[in-house]
C-alpha angles and dihedrals in degrees: 000000000000099000095072092047097057097095091052091048091051092050095047099043096034094236125174119232090257093052091046090054089056090058086068099031094052091061092044091052094049094044098043097035099052100036098100091046089049093051093051091046089058090054094046104038104028131283099235091045093052093044094052095042097050094039086059090051090048090052094050097046094043086058091047089052089057090052095049116129097179131048094240091055091055093046093051091048091050092050093052093046087052091053090047091052090049090059100039099043099064089038090056094047093048090051086063097042093049094040093062127050112247110269139058096337094052091044090052091049092050092049090052087048093052091047090053091050091050091048091052092052093049095044090047091061091059099034090050090058092048094047093047087059088060092044134299093252090071088067085069099035095052092062088052090060093043092046090051090054091048091047092055089047092050093050094048105033110028106084120236115249129205115273108263113257107244097168108153092002124122126201110251096237095168091051092047093051096046098045093045092049091045095052093042090054094045093048091044092051093050095039094052097037094107094044102052143034123297090238091058091047093049091048093049096045091043091053089049092052091047091053089047088057090049089050092054090050091049093049093050090058099038117106090210105022124202089228115025101220091209089074087071090064089078107103094201092049093050092046091049092052094046091047090048091051092051093042091054093045091053097042099047092041091051093046090051092052093047091052091050091047095050097042105032101035103024098033096229118163123246092255093047090052091049093051091045091057094042090092088074086069090075086101089072087069100033098047096068097031110036105020097060091056092049092047091050091051104037106017130242096281095058094043091051091048091051092048093051091048089054090050091053090049091050092054092045092053090055095051096091092051112159135207091250102040114148121224088252089064092051095044099082093057094047093046093046089050091054090050091047092053091050090055099042110032101058097042090047088056090050095050093044091057101031118111092011117130115253092245090060100044092105090053092049091051091047092052090053095048092045087055092050093048096046090046091053091051092048093047095049094046094047097048090046092052093048092044093051093045093049097045108089098180143348094268117121092247092050091048090051091050089053093051093047092051093048093048088072089069096067090044092052091048092049093049090049089052090051090053093049094048092047089073088064091062090070096059119107127228116266144114110310112228130183113179108252104223150290131085093287091055090050090056096045118087109243119235098233098160110131123013100155 
């Protein structure tokens, strides 16, 4: 909802363009940077407990964001709500994956979950425009009301689970610090790449990669690692995360360009743009209704592959966009993209958590959401850089040239995702196994043959 409210926030609080960017970047840093730590916390301290605690934090700081009178207050509130989301999101997903036995019932639950997520995104586009008309602060107050309803539901409906047994286990503080710092720096470098010098970007990303190397060294020596590196030996899990990263990069980059095209070049209002893109929300209906049938018949790998192919087709159809395109000409791409998401997003969630031991479900969910978040940051930064480089002036024809050049980025990302997912088509059916922990499990080769 926040994207459409940014111009109103800048006008009311008197923010510069750089400060306004931080309203978005602060949340991205908190969300992307603390996700792995949040996922492991759910495994170690209890999923319901972490979900309820951090949902409460999210509720409070979203309200404080709506009360902000200075830019720095809003930025701090956004950063903390991002951290809260990083802890509660993998906890929420792992409540589902541990609440259903692996198989058709869990798959159905995850596909309903992905449809709900898609519906929230689509509705948010429209609701954000409506609330901004009442005042930008309502974009922060509305989540307070919704979070309060969810909090009551979590306390009354989500069953309590036994406190995880941590006898003899120590929290991997060194691993938590290094991986969080590494991801924060990597996301920061990518997120700010188009707003600062190349030297600063290289320094930030380089520091992030160095800390990532330190993290791997720490985890290899840790008796109880924050992230058991053996989990990354699962071919399906790695493919799912790479595909998710590329899918998010393509989707968010494409959405950003379409918004610019409709509002900057065509002069459409915020609300008109929101309603135009609402058709992509068709996945909210198809994910729980159509996708389970396709998964049961063809398997996750083939459904993911088909969804990514449709996404690539959607981006390709939009490449020749013109200055006078009617909505009818845009509609096929937007509709195909909604269908593509319904086929790919849910099954990717299934594969990314399938075969993972219950005690590591929070970690598996965190890996997936970190991939999505990092992919979104990469996609937005790349399309912005290409768009700026290819736009020679502010004339309509120059703007159109910039959009057309940048539209190749989502297509390239989608085709790369298709290539990655194609390797999953060669797997054979069998019992998916991901070793469940400990040094011996790290040394053993995981049987990752058929997660479909």
